C-alpha positions in Angstrom: 178.4 171.5 132.1 175.1 170.4 130.6 174.1 173.6 128.8 171.8 174.6 131.7 172.0 178.1 133.3 175.1 179.9 132.1 177.3 176.9 131.3 178.2 175.8 127.8 177.9 172.0 127.3 181.2 170.3 128.1 180.7 167.8 125.4 180.2 170.4 122.7 183.3 172.3 123.8 185.5 169.1 123.8 184.1 167.9 120.5 184.6 171.3 118.9 188.2 171.4 120.2 188.8 167.9 118.8 187.5 168.9 115.4 189.4 172.2 115.4 192.7 170.4 116.4 192.1 168.0 113.5 191.7 170.9 111.1 194.8 172.7 112.3 196.8 169.5 112.1 195.8 169.1 108.5 196.9 172.6 107.7 200.1 172.1 109.6 201.0 169.1 107.5 200.6 171.2 104.3 197.5 169.4 103.3 194.6 171.3 101.5 191.2 171.9 103.0 188.7 171.6 100.1 185.3 173.3 99.9 182.9 173.2 96.9 184.4 175.0 93.9 181.2 177.0 93.2 181.2 180.7 94.0 177.5 181.1 94.6 177.4 178.0 96.8 180.4 179.2 98.8 178.8 182.6 99.2 175.6 181.1 100.7 177.6 178.7 103.0 179.6 181.7 104.3 176.5 183.8 104.9 174.9 180.8 106.7 177.9 180.4 108.9 178.1 184.1 109.6 174.5 184.2 110.8 174.5 181.0 113.0 177.9 181.8 114.5 178.0 185.6 115.0 174.4 186.5 116.0 174.4 184.5 119.3 177.7 186.1 120.4 176.2 189.5 119.6 173.2 188.6 121.7 175.3 187.6 124.6 177.4 190.8 124.5 174.7 193.4 123.8 171.5 191.8 125.2 172.9 190.3 128.3 171.9 186.7 127.6 173.7 183.9 129.5 176.9 182.5 127.9 175.1 179.2 127.3 173.3 180.9 124.4 176.5 180.5 122.3 176.3 176.7 122.5 174.3 176.4 119.3 177.0 178.5 117.5 179.6 175.9 118.6 177.4 173.0 117.5 176.5 174.4 114.1 180.1 175.2 113.2 181.5 171.8 114.4 178.8 170.1 112.3 179.8 172.1 109.3 183.4 171.1 109.8 182.4 167.5 108.9 182.4 168.7 105.3 186.1 169.6 105.0 187.2 166.7 107.2 185.3 164.1 105.1 187.0 165.6 102.0 190.4 165.4 103.6 189.9 161.8 104.7 188.7 160.9 101.2 191.4 162.6 99.3 194.4 161.9 101.5 193.5 159.0 103.8 191.6 156.7 101.6 188.2 157.0 103.4 185.7 154.7 101.6 182.0 155.3 101.5 181.5 151.6 102.5 182.8 152.5 105.9 180.0 155.0 106.4 177.3 152.8 104.8 178.2 149.9 107.1 177.6 152.1 110.2 174.4 153.5 108.7 173.1 150.0 107.9 173.8 148.8 111.5 172.1 151.9 112.8 169.0 151.4 110.7 168.6 147.8 111.7 169.2 148.4 115.4 167.0 151.5 115.5 164.1 149.7 113.7 164.6 146.6 115.8 164.5 148.5 119.0 161.5 150.5 117.8 159.7 147.3 116.9 160.4 145.9 120.4 158.9 149.1 121.8 155.8 148.8 119.7 155.3 145.2 120.8 156.0 146.1 124.4 153.1 148.6 124.2 150.7 145.7 123.8 152.4 143.9 126.7 153.3 140.9 124.5 156.8 140.6 126.0 156.3 141.6 129.6 157.9 138.4 130.8 161.2 139.0 129.0 164.3 140.4 130.9 164.4 143.7 129.0 160.8 144.5 129.6 161.6 147.1 132.3 164.2 148.8 130.0 161.8 149.0 127.1 159.0 150.2 129.3 161.2 153.1 130.6 161.9 154.1 127.0 158.2 154.0 125.8 156.1 156.9 126.9 152.6 155.6 126.7 151.0 158.9 127.9 152.5 161.1 125.3 153.1 158.8 122.3 150.8 155.8 122.8 151.8 153.2 120.2 154.5 155.4 118.6 158.1 154.1 118.9 161.0 156.4 119.6 164.0 154.2 119.0 166.9 155.3 121.0 165.6 158.9 121.0 163.1 160.6 123.3 161.0 161.9 120.5 159.2 159.9 117.8 159.4 162.7 115.2 163.2 162.8 115.4 163.3 159.0 115.3 161.1 159.0 112.2 163.0 161.7 110.3 166.3 159.8 110.9 164.7 156.6 109.5 163.4 158.6 106.5 167.0 159.9 105.9 168.3 156.3 106.0 165.6 155.2 103.6 166.5 158.0 101.1 170.2 157.1 101.2 169.6 153.4 100.8 167.1 153.8 98.0 169.3 156.2 96.1 172.2 153.7 96.3 169.9 150.8 95.2 168.5 152.8 92.2 172.1 153.5 91.2 172.8 149.8 91.1 175.2 149.5 94.1 175.8 145.9 95.1 174.4 145.6 98.6 171.0 144.8 100.2 170.0 148.4 99.9 166.4 147.5 98.9 166.0 145.6 102.1 167.6 148.4 104.1 165.2 150.8 102.5 162.2 148.7 103.6 163.7 148.4 107.1 164.0 152.1 107.3 160.4 152.5 106.0 159.3 150.2 108.8 161.0 152.6 111.2 159.0 155.5 109.8 155.9 153.5 110.3 156.7 152.7 113.9 157.5 156.4 114.6 154.0 157.4 113.5 155.5 160.7 112.2 153.6 162.1 109.3 156.4 164.6 108.8 158.9 161.8 108.4 156.5 160.0 105.9 156.2 163.2 103.8 160.0 163.8 104.0 160.6 160.3 102.7 158.0 159.8 100.0 158.0 163.2 98.3 161.8 163.4 97.7 161.7 159.8 96.6 158.8 160.4 94.1 160.6 163.5 92.8 163.7 161.3 92.4 161.8 158.7 90.4 160.4 161.3 88.0 163.8 162.8 87.7 165.4 159.5 86.7 162.5 158.1 84.6 164.3 158.6 81.3 167.5 156.9 82.6 165.9 153.7 84.0 166.8 150.8 81.6 165.2 147.9 83.4 161.5 147.5 83.5 161.8 145.0 86.3 163.9 147.4 88.3 161.6 150.3 87.6 158.6 148.2 88.8 160.5 147.3 92.0 161.4 150.9 92.6 157.9 152.1 92.2 156.6 149.3 94.3 158.5 150.6 97.4 156.4 153.8 97.9 153.2 152.2 96.8 153.5 149.3 99.2 154.7 151.8 101.8 151.6 154.0 101.4 149.4 150.9 101.8 151.4 149.7 104.8 151.4 153.1 106.4 147.7 153.4 106.0 147.1 150.4 108.3 144.9 151.5 111.2 146.4 148.7 113.3 150.0 149.8 112.9 149.8 153.6 112.8 146.8 154.0 115.0 145.1 156.1 112.4 147.8 158.8 112.2 148.7 158.2 108.6 145.2 157.7 107.4 144.4 161.1 108.7 146.6 162.5 106.0 143.9 161.7 103.5 141.8 164.4 105.1 144.3 167.0 103.9 143.4 166.1 100.3 139.8 167.0 101.1 140.7 170.1 103.0 139.6 168.8 106.4 142.5 170.3 108.2 140.7 170.7 111.5 140.3 166.9 111.6 144.0 166.2 111.5 145.4 165.8 115.0 148.3 168.2 116.0 147.9 170.3 112.8 145.5 172.8 114.4 147.9 173.0 117.4 150.7 173.7 115.0 148.8 176.5 113.4 148.3 178.0 116.9 152.0 177.7 117.5 152.8 179.3 114.2 150.5 182.3 114.9 152.1 182.6 118.4 155.6 182.5 116.7 154.6 185.3 114.4 153.4 187.3 117.3 156.6 186.6 119.1 158.5 187.8 116.1 156.6 191.1 116.0 157.3 191.6 119.8 160.8 190.3 120.3 162.6 189.8 116.9 165.4 189.5 116.4 166.4 187.8 119.6 169.8 186.9 118.0 170.1 183.6 119.9 169.5 180.2 118.5 167.6 179.0 121.5 164.1 180.1 122.1 163.8 183.0 124.6 160.2 183.8 123.9 158.7 180.6 125.4 156.9 179.9 122.1 157.3 176.4 120.6 157.4 177.0 116.8 157.3 173.5 115.3 158.7 175.2 112.2 162.5 175.7 111.7 161.9 178.7 109.4 159.8 180.5 111.9 162.3 179.8 114.6 165.1 181.3 112.5 162.8 184.2 111.7 162.4 185.0 115.4 166.1 184.6 116.0 167.6 186.4 113.0 164.8 188.3 111.3 163.9 187.8 107.7 167.5 187.5 106.6 167.7 184.2 108.6 165.2 182.0 106.7 166.1 183.7 103.4 169.8 182.7 103.7 168.9 179.2 104.9 166.5 178.5 102.0 169.0 180.0 99.5 171.7 177.8 100.8 169.5 174.7 100.3 168.6 175.8 96.8 172.3 176.5 96.0 173.3 173.1 97.1 170.5 171.5 95.0 171.5 173.4 91.9 175.1 172.6 92.3 174.3 168.9 92.9 172.1 168.9 89.8 174.9 170.3 87.6 177.2 167.6 88.9 174.6 164.9 88.3 174.2 165.9 84.6 178.0 166.2 84.1 179.3 163.3 86.1 176.3 161.1 87.1 177.7 161.2 90.7 175.7 159.1 93.1 176.5 161.4 96.0 174.9 164.3 94.1 171.6 162.3 94.0 171.9 161.6 97.8 172.5 165.2 98.6 169.6 166.3 96.4 167.0 164.0 98.1 168.4 164.7 101.6 168.2 168.5 101.0 164.6 168.2 99.7 163.8 166.1 102.8 165.2 168.8 105.1 163.3 171.5 103.2 160.0 169.7 103.8 160.6 168.5 107.3 161.6 172.0 108.5 158.0 173.1 107.9 156.7 171.1 110.9 159.8 170.5 113.0 163.4 171.8 113.4 164.9 169.0 111.4 168.1 170.9 110.6 168.7 171.7 114.2 169.2 168.0 115.1 172.8 166.5 115.3 172.2 163.4 113.2 170.5 165.5 110.5 173.4 167.9 110.4 176.1 165.2 110.5 174.6 163.2 107.6 173.9 166.4 105.6 177.5 167.7 105.8 179.1 164.3 105.5 177.4 163.6 102.2 178.1 167.1 101.0 181.7 166.3 101.9 181.7 163.0 99.9 180.2 164.9 96.9 182.9 167.6 97.2 185.6 165.0 97.5 184.6 163.0 94.4 184.3 166.2 92.4 187.8 167.3 93.6 189.2 163.8 92.8 187.7 163.9 89.3 189.2 167.3 88.7 192.6 166.1 89.7 192.4 163.1 87.4 191.4 165.4 84.5 194.5 167.6 85.2 
């Protein structure tokens, strides 16, 4: 029932059935299921789904793996179905983006708030409060020291979620949406700080800087430009604080000097990557999207390489690039805010996948396909208006 041994997760099965029933009910009511109207993008999406869905089943049938190995196939497909469902809800049921943003804002504030309490608890400043025991149970001092984990069990996943929130809120703020998106961006940035995740920092700052450069010619307010640029600058200064990050972020300066061996965890990751390459040469393709080699990759592309061979990471990267190119065309033709969000999120995933399996996380997948759904829906709505 929990995905252990030979059982498929009951939650995944039930959720998949719920999503599938919803899709079938849409079709039964003679409503359309919309996907992006771009042939190259559709081709890459279909190749992506073919790999992540079919290969694990082939592995179970021909390699004798336990049936639990198909659980990732169910998950990847159900996450993808968020795309057509969001389009349907937007086109036919009046789904508003504000409904999503409200939940994301609540999530960002609560995640950062809980992470801040965890950080304070580490220094035993609140040991007399009633929730001290609960916070202590959710703060692993042995593994993570001062790093907060929010409502997760891993600070890197917590950090990458907060970086996603920050990219979404900052994109909306830059586009002039009326809401405290600047403050929500700073709240999300604080969450990245508390996580101590260098991957999350890079996955937040680089897409944001690229976005600034991309929009430089369109910014009309000097004050607003100054405010926008101040976010990453203040963020870098804030993140460099030894007191807050415990030196993890300041270690990143060593990369600029080439002192890779001095950066904690990076040497270990190189060892994991070498082991993953050895595992590929020995076992690949394993065909299942759960590691059977016992080798932690800390790299999504290497993980896919082991599981699917070279075709796996090639298709994944081409899908990302197809989405970015499609979004860019929409941006220049329609100036659609969702195209900007999809671009920065996709860039963030491309970067984060280098040192973690960002695209294998549920929250990453759901946000990714949801915003691709909003972009598809608005493009479809504009096409119908033009007709």
